[in-house]
Phi, psi and omega in degrees: 000132185255156176211125180060226181268349185233170180282144181296144177296339182277353185288137179294345182270008185268010180091165185297318181299318180292322180295321179296314179297320179295322180297320178300313182294320179297319185283332189255344183275146174294131181275124183265167176119145172076262242262013174046231188297323183287334173296314177297321178298320179295319179299314180295318181297316180293314180297316178294326178298316176297319179295324177295322173299321176302316183289325175298313177293329183287357173301342175297331180292309173300326177299322176300314180297317180296317178296316180298317180294322181286318185283327187252350180089160186295324184291310179296318178296323178299319177295318177297317183297321176295317178300312179297325178300312180293321178297316182295321178298314180294318181296320180285328175294326181292346174299333181060024183078001184285346175295311176290321179299320181293316178300316183292315186279330173296315177298318181295312181293322180295321180293336179260356181070028183266091183293319181296317177297322178298312180296319180298317180296315182296312182294322178300314182297314184292318181294313184291306182292325178296318180294315181295317181294324177296317179296319179296320178299316180295314180295322179296320178296319184281327189248021184300318184294306179297329179294315181290328174296320178295323181280353180081019180227068182298339180292346182273356186301307183292314178298327177294322178294320179299318187267005187301322182293342180294338176300312179293313182300314184292314184294307185292317180297317182287335174300322179294322176295320178296328176301316180292328179290333174297336174272006184065031177255112187260352189292333180287331172295321175299316180299316186280300186282327184273334186241296188297307186301304184294318184288324175293320178300312181295319179299312179293325178301310181294323179298311183286339175294326178299329180266001176054052183272353176063225182299323178299319179296319177299315181292321178295322178301317180292317181297312182293323177300312182293327176296318178294318179296320178300317178299320179294318181294330175298320177296321178295317180300322179290332177293321183272323176235103183309150187307317183296331183283339177296333183249016182293140178255153357282155177258124178234147173278142175278090186294325179296317178293323178295320177296315179299312184290327178298323178287333178280332189304308182298318180298318180294317180297315178294323178298320177293324175295323177300324180288335189245355190297327180294318179293319182296315181290319178299320180295334180281340186238339185254157176297157181299327179298316178297319178297321179297316178295317179297323179298320177294319178297320180294320178295323176294315179295328181292349178302322178293319179293325178298320177295323177295324179299337179300335183258339189301303192280340172278333177286329184303307179296329176294315176302316182298315181295316181295323178292319178299321179276001178058039179261078186294323180299314179290327176298317176298316181298316180293321179301313181290321181295314182292322177299318177298315181295323176298312179296324182302319185265340183268333182303311180297328178292315179298317179297317181299315180292323179294324182277322190235013182298325179297320179291323177296318180298325180293336176297326179289320180173149184300330181290342183282344180297333181295345179274001183302316176299326177294321179299316180300319179295315179296325179295328175299317177294322180294328177297318177295320180298318181295328180280320187248001190295333180291343186297324178296316177295324180294320176298318181294316185285343176260012175074037179235065184286334184294315175299325177297316179297318180298317180297314181296320183293315179299315181295319181293315182298308181291322181292322179297313180297314181295317180296318178300316179293315183294323178295323179294329182267323189237003178067225184295329176297324176294323176297319179295318178297316179295319178296318179295320178296314184299314179294316181297315181298321180303307189277338171294319178292315180296325177294322178295319178295321177300317180294320181288322187268309184270335179084024180229160180214164186272357188276140173201163179296340181292344175288339186297326184293306178296324178295314179297317179298320179294316179297317179296320177298317180296319180296321182284317187280335182300312177294333181283348184301316180293332182285321184270350181300322182298347181273013177308146013272008181267012181306307180297325180294316177295320177298320178297319180296314179297319179297314182296315181296316181291321181293312179296320179299317179293321178298317178294324178294319179289333180101136178279159177279168185301317181297322180289322176295322178297316180297318178294320179295321180294319178293325184281319187246015177069257186267007183284340181292168184273003176281145181299145180300324182295342183261017185261014179287159178286151178278000000 
């Protein structure tokens, strides 16, 4: 069987290496076909389910931050958090937009059976982003001192040099994971983000704490973790693209993917700045201790965004395929369905943090409780992100990067100015207000562009059930807060249990939607659900 200019990797005539790689993809990829919208819903549900498992395991990452903040104090943690913020911005900029491009084009080539196009896209992404990330790592190591002087944080010079190599490790390693996500295979994300990253971070943190290395130990823990993860992703890459094929001739750049990714690059870079601009400006004017407390509040608020991420990357190839087939009706249905599912799982988390966030912060240290008002402000922005956050991915997957770039630019420009002014008047509370505004403005604008260009929006009556259940839970639990507080230190745990039971009970009382009943029936009765049997493979 032929595909494009080259023979399909799935073809038995492609040699043992190709057959082995093809077998992996056949066994691990979601099998498409037949069940229309509910087939896509099943694919998204399975992929999101694996991602949710990733996020449950990924609780180790916030645990690392909490441990670091508690063991090293707010000031040392604040310096580390600022260092990691700059490293993360550079690593994501080094993607050059090829992370989204790879997901889109791997999905596109796989659906057409174009093995040559698939190989060209993968090699183009790894060569381009790998080279840029290596160069950025080298420049950061050499120019750390003048850069930190320019940013107003000369104390970050040495930690930035220690962590400079993580730019290359993070960018190149994660591109390989994105390649597997283009096949709708989410388990490698679980391996990396859910298992390797958090457990290695905590292990190295405790190890270097024994030697009392302070900030240097925190930075070394991060560097060694990313080095180990990079080694693992190389093994994954060889499984999907055999070693000999990485150097196969002729080598051509995928110019179409580069054009697509180039238009995404600026939007992604500006989008990452939008996520970090509050920390960057606060770090330039506030003491490191304040930055450390704010960093913990931001990580707590990000729990809601992390749950949304469980749906983002499995939804992207579905959006791309539906757009390629010009099935706007199903695209609208999937957009609304995924938005409902995001709200379904994020509402209880947002409510829990809003009700008990101060007590959770006190577990890290008594000084962190003062950040509770900042947390409430950040949670307001996260609520908007959970409702409208898919719109940015939808613009990218439907080939509309310019509106995405315009939205990000407007939000960054106005958000930077507003955050700078608010920090001067209100300190860290101003940073929280500016951060919440910047995120909200970004996704409100992208949602408006999706409605104008594609003609779809995320709203449906099906959102009323999770929203109603959440509001009723808040009304009921707020008066009970004073009653359950005396059982501290188990106050947040008891509150979480009551919140979960009441929320799930109200959802069941209101009634589940058809897709959710189908998924439950399928899990309970095997083949009794209405999803096609061919679509029952693991993600």
